GUGUSE-93341 format. One record per atom (N, C-alpha, C, O, CB): residue number from 0; residue in one letter; atom name; y, z, x. Coordinates in Angstrom, 3 decimals. Glycine has a CB too. Example, Ala and Ser with C-alpha at 12.3 -4.5 7.8 and 13.67 -1.06 7.14 Angstrom:
<nodes>
+-----+------+------+----------+----------+----------+
: seq : type : atom :       yy :       zz :       xx :
+-----+------+------+----------+----------+----------+
:   0 :    a :    N :   -5.690 :    7.800 :   13.190 :
:   0 :    a :   CA :   -4.500 :    7.800 :   12.300 :
:   0 :    a :    C :   -3.300 :    7.800 :   13.200 :
:   0 :    a :    O :   -3.319 :    8.465 :   14.236 :
:   0 :    a :   CB :   -4.473 :    9.046 :   11.308 :
:   1 :    s :    N :   -2.250 :    7.080 :   12.850 :
:   1 :    s :   CA :   -1.060 :    7.140 :   13.670 :
:   1 :    s :    C :    0.030 :    7.870 :   12.900 :
:   1 :    s :    O :    1.138 :    8.039 :   13.409 :
:   1 :    s :   CB :   -0.598 :    5.725 :   14.084 :
+-----+------+------+----------+----------+----------+
</nodes>
This chain:
<nodes>
+-----+------+------+----------+----------+----------+
: seq : type : atom :       yy :       zz :       xx :
+-----+------+------+----------+----------+----------+
:   0 :    m :    N :  -38.065 :  -29.982 :    1.314 :
:   0 :    m :   CA :  -38.400 :  -29.148 :    0.174 :
:   0 :    m :    C :  -37.196 :  -29.079 :   -0.768 :
:   0 :    m :    O :  -36.073 :  -28.803 :   -0.345 :
:   0 :    m :   CB :  -38.828 :  -27.728 :    0.635 :
:   1 :    i :    N :  -37.442 :  -29.325 :   -1.995 :
:   1 :    i :   CA :  -36.385 :  -29.303 :   -3.015 :
:   1 :    i :    C :  -36.598 :  -28.063 :   -3.863 :
:   1 :    i :    O :  -37.692 :  -27.778 :   -4.350 :
:   1 :    i :   CB :  -36.395 :  -30.611 :   -3.903 :
:   2 :    w :    N :  -35.462 :  -27.319 :   -4.018 :
:   2 :    w :   CA :  -35.559 :  -26.092 :   -4.822 :
:   2 :    w :    C :  -35.301 :  -26.454 :   -6.256 :
:   2 :    w :    O :  -34.336 :  -27.151 :   -6.569 :
:   2 :    w :   CB :  -34.559 :  -24.998 :   -4.340 :
:   3 :    e :    N :  -36.154 :  -25.985 :   -7.123 :
:   3 :    e :   CA :  -35.952 :  -26.228 :   -8.543 :
:   3 :    e :    C :  -35.908 :  -24.898 :   -9.257 :
:   3 :    e :    O :  -36.721 :  -24.007 :   -9.009 :
:   3 :    e :   CB :  -37.064 :  -27.132 :   -9.127 :
:   4 :    d :    N :  -34.969 :  -24.787 :  -10.122 :
:   4 :    d :   CA :  -34.813 :  -23.564 :  -10.911 :
:   4 :    d :    C :  -35.739 :  -23.667 :  -12.113 :
:   4 :    d :    O :  -35.647 :  -24.591 :  -12.921 :
:   4 :    d :   CB :  -33.321 :  -23.347 :  -11.359 :
:   5 :    s :    N :  -36.622 :  -22.701 :  -12.203 :
:   5 :    s :   CA :  -37.593 :  -22.773 :  -13.290 :
:   5 :    s :    C :  -36.954 :  -22.491 :  -14.645 :
:   5 :    s :    O :  -37.439 :  -22.950 :  -15.679 :
:   5 :    s :   CB :  -38.725 :  -21.794 :  -13.043 :
:   6 :    s :    N :  -35.852 :  -21.726 :  -14.627 :
:   6 :    s :   CA :  -35.173 :  -21.458 :  -15.890 :
:   6 :    s :    C :  -33.696 :  -21.648 :  -15.707 :
:   6 :    s :    O :  -33.013 :  -20.753 :  -15.208 :
:   6 :    s :   CB :  -35.476 :  -20.043 :  -16.400 :
:   7 :    p :    N :  -33.172 :  -22.818 :  -16.108 :
:   7 :    p :   CA :  -31.766 :  -23.124 :  -15.921 :
:   7 :    p :    C :  -30.829 :  -22.128 :  -16.589 :
:   7 :    p :    O :  -29.696 :  -21.959 :  -16.139 :
:   7 :    p :   CB :  -31.485 :  -24.485 :  -16.437 :
:   8 :    g :    N :  -31.258 :  -21.489 :  -17.614 :
:   8 :    g :   CA :  -30.423 :  -20.502 :  -18.321 :
:   8 :    g :    C :  -30.087 :  -19.321 :  -17.434 :
:   8 :    g :    O :  -28.987 :  -18.773 :  -17.509 :
:   8 :    g :   CB :  -31.126 :  -20.011 :  -19.585 :
:   9 :    n :    N :  -31.045 :  -18.923 :  -16.584 :
:   9 :    n :   CA :  -30.805 :  -17.779 :  -15.679 :
:   9 :    n :    C :  -29.703 :  -18.073 :  -14.668 :
:   9 :    n :    O :  -28.914 :  -17.189 :  -14.334 :
:   9 :    n :   CB :  -32.095 :  -17.410 :  -14.934 :
:  10 :    s :    N :  -29.644 :  -19.298 :  -14.186 :
:  10 :    s :   CA :  -28.619 :  -19.602 :  -13.175 :
:  10 :    s :    C :  -27.235 :  -19.555 :  -13.811 :
:  10 :    s :    O :  -26.291 :  -19.107 :  -13.162 :
:  10 :    s :   CB :  -28.869 :  -20.994 :  -12.530 :
:  11 :    s :    N :  -27.082 :  -19.993 :  -15.034 :
:  11 :    s :   CA :  -25.745 :  -19.910 :  -15.650 :
:  11 :    s :    C :  -25.379 :  -18.457 :  -15.931 :
:  11 :    s :    O :  -24.204 :  -18.097 :  -15.868 :
:  11 :    s :   CB :  -25.691 :  -20.736 :  -16.963 :
:  12 :    i :    N :  -26.360 :  -17.623 :  -16.236 :
:  12 :    i :   CA :  -26.085 :  -16.191 :  -16.417 :
:  12 :    i :    C :  -25.645 :  -15.595 :  -15.095 :
:  12 :    i :    O :  -24.692 :  -14.818 :  -15.042 :
:  12 :    i :   CB :  -27.333 :  -15.441 :  -16.964 :
:  13 :    e :    N :  -26.341 :  -15.959 :  -14.028 :
:  13 :    e :   CA :  -25.950 :  -15.454 :  -12.692 :
:  13 :    e :    C :  -24.565 :  -15.918 :  -12.291 :
:  13 :    e :    O :  -23.790 :  -15.145 :  -11.728 :
:  13 :    e :   CB :  -26.956 :  -15.903 :  -11.636 :
:  14 :    v :    N :  -24.245 :  -17.164 :  -12.571 :
:  14 :    v :   CA :  -22.905 :  -17.692 :  -12.254 :
:  14 :    v :    C :  -21.861 :  -16.915 :  -13.033 :
:  14 :    v :    O :  -20.835 :  -16.529 :  -12.472 :
:  14 :    v :   CB :  -22.804 :  -19.214 :  -12.582 :
:  15 :    n :    N :  -22.099 :  -16.681 :  -14.296 :
:  15 :    n :   CA :  -21.131 :  -15.931 :  -15.118 :
:  15 :    n :    C :  -20.988 :  -14.503 :  -14.625 :
:  15 :    n :    O :  -19.887 :  -13.952 :  -14.618 :
:  15 :    n :   CB :  -21.558 :  -15.930 :  -16.595 :
:  16 :    l :    N :  -22.110 :  -13.895 :  -14.206 :
:  16 :    l :   CA :  -22.055 :  -12.525 :  -13.661 :
:  16 :    l :    C :  -21.237 :  -12.514 :  -12.364 :
:  16 :    l :    O :  -20.408 :  -11.626 :  -12.162 :
:  16 :    l :   CB :  -23.499 :  -11.971 :  -13.399 :
:  17 :    l :    N :  -21.465 :  -13.487 :  -11.498 :
:  17 :    l :   CA :  -20.695 :  -13.565 :  -10.263 :
:  17 :    l :    C :  -19.213 :  -13.815 :  -10.510 :
:  17 :    l :    O :  -18.358 :  -13.281 :   -9.803 :
:  17 :    l :   CB :  -21.250 :  -14.651 :   -9.383 :
:  18 :    k :    N :  -18.912 :  -14.636 :  -11.522 :
:  18 :    k :   CA :  -17.506 :  -14.877 :  -11.877 :
:  18 :    k :    C :  -16.860 :  -13.584 :  -12.355 :
:  18 :    k :    O :  -15.722 :  -13.281 :  -11.997 :
:  18 :    k :   CB :  -17.391 :  -15.970 :  -12.971 :
:  19 :    s :    N :  -17.593 :  -12.824 :  -13.168 :
:  19 :    s :   CA :  -17.084 :  -11.541 :  -13.671 :
:  19 :    s :    C :  -16.823 :  -10.576 :  -12.519 :
:  19 :    s :    O :  -15.795 :   -9.899 :  -12.485 :
:  19 :    s :   CB :  -18.079 :  -10.915 :  -14.671 :
:  20 :    k :    N :  -17.779 :  -10.518 :  -11.561 :
:  20 :    k :   CA :  -17.616 :   -9.641 :  -10.429 :
:  20 :    k :    C :  -16.421 :  -10.042 :   -9.578 :
:  20 :    k :    O :  -15.695 :   -9.192 :   -9.061 :
:  20 :    k :   CB :  -18.870 :   -9.634 :   -9.597 :
:  21 :    l :    N :  -16.225 :  -11.365 :   -9.439 :
:  21 :    l :   CA :  -15.084 :  -11.873 :   -8.673 :
:  21 :    l :    C :  -13.775 :  -11.493 :   -9.359 :
:  21 :    l :    O :  -12.829 :  -11.077 :   -8.690 :
:  21 :    l :   CB :  -15.176 :  -13.408 :   -8.506 :
:  22 :    e :    N :  -13.706 :  -11.628 :  -10.680 :
:  22 :    e :   CA :  -12.506 :  -11.251 :  -11.409 :
:  22 :    e :    C :  -12.201 :   -9.765 :  -11.251 :
:  22 :    e :    O :  -11.045 :   -9.387 :  -11.061 :
:  22 :    e :   CB :  -12.657 :  -11.599 :  -12.881 :
:  23 :    v :    N :  -13.217 :   -8.931 :  -11.326 :
:  23 :    v :   CA :  -13.017 :   -7.485 :  -11.157 :
:  23 :    v :    C :  -12.517 :   -7.215 :   -9.729 :
:  23 :    v :    O :  -11.583 :   -6.435 :   -9.539 :
:  23 :    v :   CB :  -14.350 :   -6.692 :  -11.444 :
:  24 :    a :    N :  -13.129 :   -7.850 :   -8.735 :
:  24 :    a :   CA :  -12.711 :   -7.651 :   -7.338 :
:  24 :    a :    C :  -11.272 :   -8.124 :   -7.141 :
:  24 :    a :    O :  -10.505 :   -7.472 :   -6.433 :
:  24 :    a :   CB :  -13.660 :   -8.406 :   -6.368 :
:  25 :    m :    N :  -10.901 :   -9.223 :   -7.740 :
:  25 :    m :   CA :   -9.514 :   -9.733 :   -7.606 :
:  25 :    m :    C :   -8.525 :   -8.796 :   -8.291 :
:  25 :    m :    O :   -7.419 :   -8.585 :   -7.793 :
:  25 :    m :   CB :   -9.392 :  -11.160 :   -8.212 :
:  26 :    f :    N :   -8.919 :   -8.236 :   -9.426 :
:  26 :    f :   CA :   -8.050 :   -7.265 :  -10.132 :
:  26 :    f :    C :   -7.851 :   -6.026 :   -9.277 :
:  26 :    f :    O :   -6.738 :   -5.514 :   -9.157 :
:  26 :    f :   CB :   -8.656 :   -6.868 :  -11.509 :
:  27 :    k :    N :   -8.961 :   -5.538 :   -8.671 :
:  27 :    k :   CA :   -8.868 :   -4.358 :   -7.797 :
:  27 :    k :    C :   -7.970 :   -4.669 :   -6.601 :
:  27 :    k :    O :   -7.152 :   -3.844 :   -6.194 :
:  27 :    k :   CB :  -10.281 :   -3.913 :   -7.314 :
:  28 :    m :    N :   -8.134 :   -5.857 :   -6.050 :
:  28 :    m :   CA :   -7.354 :   -6.234 :   -4.885 :
:  28 :    m :    C :   -5.861 :   -6.296 :   -5.227 :
:  28 :    m :    O :   -5.020 :   -5.889 :   -4.424 :
:  28 :    m :   CB :   -7.835 :   -7.585 :   -4.339 :
:  29 :    e :    N :   -5.542 :   -6.793 :   -6.393 :
:  29 :    e :   CA :   -4.123 :   -6.855 :   -6.826 :
:  29 :    e :    C :   -3.568 :   -5.447 :   -7.027 :
:  29 :    e :    O :   -2.426 :   -5.168 :   -6.662 :
:  29 :    e :   CB :   -3.979 :   -7.678 :   -8.147 :
:  30 :    n :    N :   -4.378 :   -4.562 :   -7.609 :
:  30 :    n :   CA :   -3.946 :   -3.161 :   -7.754 :
:  30 :    n :    C :   -3.714 :   -2.519 :   -6.410 :
:  30 :    n :    O :   -2.756 :   -1.764 :   -6.243 :
:  30 :    n :   CB :   -4.978 :   -2.355 :   -8.535 :
:  31 :    l :    N :   -4.569 :   -2.802 :   -5.449 :
:  31 :    l :   CA :   -4.395 :   -2.257 :   -4.107 :
:  31 :    l :    C :   -3.112 :   -2.803 :   -3.446 :
:  31 :    l :    O :   -2.397 :   -2.072 :   -2.761 :
:  31 :    l :   CB :   -5.626 :   -2.589 :   -3.240 :
:  32 :    r :    N :   -2.843 :   -4.075 :   -3.661 :
:  32 :    r :   CA :   -1.598 :   -4.659 :   -3.131 :
:  32 :    r :    C :   -0.363 :   -3.955 :   -3.707 :
:  32 :    r :    O :    0.582 :   -3.625 :   -2.991 :
:  32 :    r :   CB :   -1.538 :   -6.173 :   -3.450 :
:  33 :    e :    N :   -0.406 :   -3.742 :   -5.001 :
:  33 :    e :   CA :    0.713 :   -3.078 :   -5.669 :
:  33 :    e :    C :    0.868 :   -1.636 :   -5.172 :
:  33 :    e :    O :    1.984 :   -1.160 :   -4.966 :
:  33 :    e :   CB :    0.511 :   -3.097 :   -7.197 :
:  34 :    s :    N :   -0.257 :   -0.952 :   -4.984 :
:  34 :    s :   CA :   -0.195 :    0.400 :   -4.443 :
:  34 :    s :    C :    0.350 :    0.416 :   -3.032 :
:  34 :    s :    O :    1.134 :    1.293 :   -2.669 :
:  34 :    s :   CB :   -1.562 :    1.038 :   -4.469 :
:  35 :    l :    N :   -0.067 :   -0.557 :   -2.236 :
:  35 :    l :   CA :    0.434 :   -0.655 :   -0.860 :
:  35 :    l :    C :    1.915 :   -0.917 :   -0.845 :
:  35 :    l :    O :    2.633 :   -0.324 :   -0.041 :
:  35 :    l :   CB :   -0.291 :   -1.751 :   -0.094 :
:  36 :    n :    N :    2.401 :   -1.795 :   -1.717 :
:  36 :    n :   CA :    3.829 :   -2.045 :   -1.767 :
:  36 :    n :    C :    4.595 :   -0.796 :   -2.187 :
:  36 :    n :    O :    5.674 :   -0.533 :   -1.657 :
:  36 :    n :   CB :    4.130 :   -3.190 :   -2.720 :
:  37 :    a :    N :    4.064 :   -0.027 :   -3.122 :
:  37 :    a :   CA :    4.700 :    1.222 :   -3.541 :
:  37 :    a :    C :    4.760 :    2.210 :   -2.379 :
:  37 :    a :    O :    5.766 :    2.893 :   -2.184 :
:  37 :    a :   CB :    3.943 :    1.843 :   -4.731 :
:  38 :    v :    N :    3.698 :    2.278 :   -1.629 :
:  38 :    v :   CA :    3.646 :    3.181 :   -0.465 :
:  38 :    v :    C :    4.669 :    2.754 :    0.580 :
:  38 :    v :    O :    5.342 :    3.598 :    1.172 :
:  38 :    v :   CB :    2.222 :    3.199 :    0.155 :
:  39 :    k :    N :    4.790 :    1.444 :    0.811 :
:  39 :    k :   CA :    5.749 :    0.926 :    1.784 :
:  39 :    k :    C :    7.174 :    1.275 :    1.353 :
:  39 :    k :    O :    7.993 :    1.666 :    2.185 :
:  39 :    k :   CB :    5.590 :   -0.605 :    1.943 :
:  40 :    i :    N :    7.471 :    1.136 :    0.072 :
:  40 :    i :   CA :    8.793 :    1.473 :   -0.417 :
:  40 :    i :    C :    9.075 :    2.956 :   -0.226 :
:  40 :    i :    O :   10.157 :    3.339 :    0.218 :
:  40 :    i :   CB :    8.932 :    1.091 :   -1.884 :
:  41 :    e :    N :    8.099 :    3.783 :   -0.562 :
:  41 :    e :   CA :    8.252 :    5.244 :   -0.382 :
:  41 :    e :    C :    8.440 :    5.579 :    1.097 :
:  41 :    e :    O :    9.261 :    6.428 :    1.444 :
:  41 :    e :   CB :    7.012 :    6.003 :   -0.950 :
:  42 :    r :    N :    7.673 :    4.906 :    1.975 :
:  42 :    r :   CA :    7.821 :    5.132 :    3.408 :
:  42 :    r :    C :    9.225 :    4.804 :    3.867 :
:  42 :    r :    O :    9.836 :    5.567 :    4.615 :
:  42 :    r :   CB :    6.812 :    4.306 :    4.187 :
:  43 :    d :    N :    9.735 :    3.669 :    3.420 :
:  43 :    d :   CA :   11.076 :    3.251 :    3.815 :
:  43 :    d :    C :   12.136 :    4.247 :    3.321 :
:  43 :    d :    O :   13.091 :    4.563 :    4.031 :
:  43 :    d :   CB :   11.373 :    1.846 :    3.270 :
:  44 :    n :    N :   11.942 :    4.735 :    2.078 :
:  44 :    n :   CA :   12.875 :    5.750 :    1.549 :
:  44 :    n :    C :   12.816 :    7.028 :    2.360 :
:  44 :    n :    O :   13.851 :    7.631 :    2.645 :
:  44 :    n :   CB :   12.562 :    6.059 :    0.082 :
:  45 :    l :    N :   11.621 :    7.446 :    2.734 :
:  45 :    l :   CA :   11.476 :    8.653 :    3.539 :
:  45 :    l :    C :   12.088 :    8.479 :    4.954 :
:  45 :    l :    O :   12.666 :    9.413 :    5.509 :
:  45 :    l :   CB :    9.987 :    9.027 :    3.647 :
:  46 :    k :    N :   11.947 :    7.281 :    5.509 :
:  46 :    k :   CA :   12.574 :    7.020 :    6.812 :
:  46 :    k :    C :   14.078 :    7.136 :    6.722 :
:  46 :    k :    O :   14.710 :    7.682 :    7.626 :
:  46 :    k :   CB :   12.191 :    5.634 :    7.329 :
:  47 :    k :    N :   14.670 :    6.627 :    5.635 :
:  47 :    k :   CA :   16.108 :    6.727 :    5.445 :
:  47 :    k :    C :   16.546 :    8.175 :    5.300 :
:  47 :    k :    O :   17.559 :    8.589 :    5.863 :
:  47 :    k :   CB :   16.537 :    5.928 :    4.227 :
:  48 :    k :    N :   15.764 :    8.948 :    4.533 :
:  48 :    k :   CA :   16.090 :   10.372 :    4.378 :
:  48 :    k :    C :   16.003 :   11.092 :    5.701 :
:  48 :    k :    O :   16.844 :   11.933 :    6.018 :
:  48 :    k :   CB :   15.160 :   11.036 :    3.366 :
:  49 :    l :    N :   14.975 :   10.758 :    6.482 :
:  49 :    l :   CA :   14.813 :   11.379 :    7.791 :
:  49 :    l :    C :   15.997 :   11.023 :    8.707 :
:  49 :    l :    O :   16.506 :   11.897 :    9.409 :
:  49 :    l :   CB :   13.480 :   10.934 :    8.435 :
:  50 :    e :    N :   16.432 :    9.792 :    8.712 :
:  50 :    e :   CA :   17.591 :    9.383 :    9.507 :
:  50 :    e :    C :   18.825 :   10.147 :    9.077 :
:  50 :    e :    O :   19.603 :   10.596 :    9.919 :
:  50 :    e :   CB :   17.834 :    7.876 :    9.380 :
:  51 :    n :    N :   19.013 :   10.299 :    7.786 :
:  51 :    n :   CA :   20.174 :   11.057 :    7.280 :
:  51 :    n :    C :   20.121 :   12.517 :    7.712 :
:  51 :    n :    O :   21.129 :   13.090 :    8.125 :
:  51 :    n :   CB :   20.241 :   10.975 :    5.747 :
:  52 :    l :    N :   18.942 :   13.107 :    7.614 :
:  52 :    l :   CA :   18.795 :   14.498 :    8.005 :
:  52 :    l :    C :   18.989 :   14.684 :    9.515 :
:  52 :    l :    O :   19.569 :   15.680 :    9.949 :
:  52 :    l :   CB :   17.425 :   15.014 :    7.585 :
:  53 :    e :    N :   18.505 :   13.732 :   10.307 :
:  53 :    e :   CA :   18.713 :   13.785 :   11.758 :
:  53 :    e :    C :   20.177 :   13.674 :   12.104 :
:  53 :    e :    O :   20.668 :   14.373 :   12.991 :
:  53 :    e :   CB :   17.934 :   12.679 :   12.454 :
:  54 :    s :    N :   20.883 :   12.793 :   11.402 :
:  54 :    s :   CA :   22.339 :   12.663 :   11.624 :
:  54 :    s :    C :   23.070 :   13.956 :   11.235 :
:  54 :    s :    O :   23.949 :   14.421 :   11.962 :
:  54 :    s :   CB :   22.908 :   11.466 :   10.808 :
:  55 :    l :    N :   22.714 :   14.508 :   10.130 :
:  55 :    l :   CA :   23.328 :   15.756 :    9.681 :
:  55 :    l :    C :   23.043 :   16.871 :   10.677 :
:  55 :    l :    O :   23.933 :   17.651 :   11.016 :
:  55 :    l :   CB :   22.814 :   16.145 :    8.281 :
:  56 :    n :    N :   21.804 :   16.944 :   11.142 :
:  56 :    n :   CA :   21.419 :   17.940 :   12.127 :
:  56 :    n :    C :   22.236 :   17.767 :   13.414 :
:  56 :    n :    O :   22.741 :   18.746 :   13.964 :
:  56 :    n :   CB :   19.912 :   17.843 :   12.426 :
:  57 :    y :    N :   22.362 :   16.546 :   13.882 :
:  57 :    y :   CA :   23.134 :   16.275 :   15.090 :
:  57 :    y :    C :   24.587 :   16.709 :   14.916 :
:  57 :    y :    O :   25.185 :   17.297 :   15.817 :
:  57 :    y :   CB :   23.064 :   14.785 :   15.444 :
:  58 :    f :    N :   25.144 :   16.409 :   13.740 :
:  58 :    f :   CA :   26.522 :   16.822 :   13.435 :
:  58 :    f :    C :   26.666 :   18.337 :   13.464 :
:  58 :    f :    O :   27.599 :   18.875 :   14.061 :
:  58 :    f :   CB :   26.949 :   16.286 :   12.064 :
:  59 :    e :    N :   25.724 :   19.017 :   12.808 :
:  59 :    e :   CA :   25.773 :   20.491 :   12.742 :
:  59 :    e :    C :   25.587 :   21.135 :   14.137 :
:  59 :    e :    O :   26.232 :   22.135 :   14.453 :
:  59 :    e :   CB :   24.677 :   21.012 :   11.772 :
:  60 :    v :    N :   24.710 :   20.555 :   14.952 :
:  60 :    v :   CA :   24.522 :   21.067 :   16.315 :
:  60 :    v :    C :   25.812 :   20.911 :   17.116 :
:  60 :    v :    O :   26.220 :   21.841 :   17.812 :
:  60 :    v :   CB :   23.355 :   20.330 :   17.024 :
:  61 :    n :    N :   26.445 :   19.774 :   17.029 :
:  61 :    n :   CA :   27.714 :   19.571 :   17.751 :
:  61 :    n :    C :   28.817 :   20.510 :   17.224 :
:  61 :    n :    O :   29.616 :   21.037 :   17.998 :
:  61 :    n :   CB :   28.171 :   18.096 :   17.621 :
:  62 :    k :    N :   28.844 :   20.705 :   15.934 :
:  62 :    k :   CA :   29.831 :   21.607 :   15.345 :
:  62 :    k :    C :   29.617 :   23.021 :   15.850 :
:  62 :    k :    O :   30.565 :   23.741 :   16.165 :
:  62 :    k :   CB :   29.758 :   21.572 :   13.811 :
:  63 :    s :    N :   28.310 :   23.412 :   15.922 :
:  63 :    s :   CA :   27.986 :   24.752 :   16.448 :
:  63 :    s :    C :   28.369 :   24.901 :   17.912 :
:  63 :    s :    O :   28.892 :   25.932 :   18.335 :
:  63 :    s :   CB :   26.496 :   25.039 :   16.283 :
:  64 :    r :    N :   28.099 :   23.850 :   18.673 :
:  64 :    r :   CA :   28.458 :   23.905 :   20.123 :
:  64 :    r :    C :   29.987 :   24.022 :   20.294 :
:  64 :    r :    O :   30.480 :   24.768 :   21.140 :
:  64 :    r :   CB :   27.929 :   22.617 :   20.878 :
:  65 :    n :    N :   30.689 :   23.287 :   19.492 :
:  65 :    n :   CA :   32.168 :   23.353 :   19.583 :
:  65 :    n :    C :   32.668 :   24.764 :   19.231 :
:  65 :    n :    O :   33.575 :   25.285 :   19.880 :
:  65 :    n :   CB :   32.826 :   22.298 :   18.627 :
:  66 :    l :    N :   32.088 :   25.357 :   18.232 :
:  66 :    l :   CA :   32.477 :   26.722 :   17.853 :
:  66 :    l :    C :   32.134 :   27.715 :   18.942 :
:  66 :    l :    O :   32.913 :   28.627 :   19.221 :
:  66 :    l :   CB :   31.797 :   27.132 :   16.551 :
:  67 :    e :    N :   30.984 :   27.549 :   19.558 :
:  67 :    e :   CA :   30.551 :   28.427 :   20.634 :
:  67 :    e :    C :   31.506 :   28.304 :   21.860 :
:  67 :    e :    O :   31.835 :   29.281 :   22.533 :
:  67 :    e :   CB :   29.085 :   28.084 :   21.039 :
:  68 :    a :    N :   31.920 :   27.048 :   22.095 :
:  68 :    a :   CA :   32.829 :   26.802 :   23.213 :
:  68 :    a :    C :   34.183 :   27.494 :   22.994 :
:  68 :    a :    O :   34.811 :   27.974 :   23.937 :
:  68 :    a :   CB :   33.031 :   25.290 :   23.405 :
:  69 :    k :    N :   34.614 :   27.531 :   21.728 :
:  69 :    k :   CA :   35.886 :   28.161 :   21.412 :
:  69 :    k :    C :   35.811 :   29.691 :   21.566 :
:  69 :    k :    O :   36.796 :   30.349 :   21.902 :
:  69 :    k :   CB :   36.311 :   27.793 :   19.986 :
:  70 :    v :    N :   34.644 :   30.216 :   21.317 :
:  70 :    v :   CA :   34.462 :   31.689 :   21.342 :
:  70 :    v :    C :   34.257 :   32.056 :   22.781 :
:  70 :    v :    O :   34.078 :   33.232 :   23.099 :
:  70 :    v :   CB :   33.238 :   32.178 :   20.441 :
+-----+------+------+----------+----------+----------+
</nodes>
């Protein structure tokens, strides 16, 4: 069985519609990639801040213990 398109104009309209949908999907995907990269950068910055705060906390705890030991 051979499929024949009764109106060739419709198939080119459908192809153009699908191409447009693909372009929109690719644009959305690129935006999501950029958002993901921004989130990863923010995550890494927050990890560094957390490490710094943990180090500062460790230092302050030791300082407090040393002062308690002296008293």
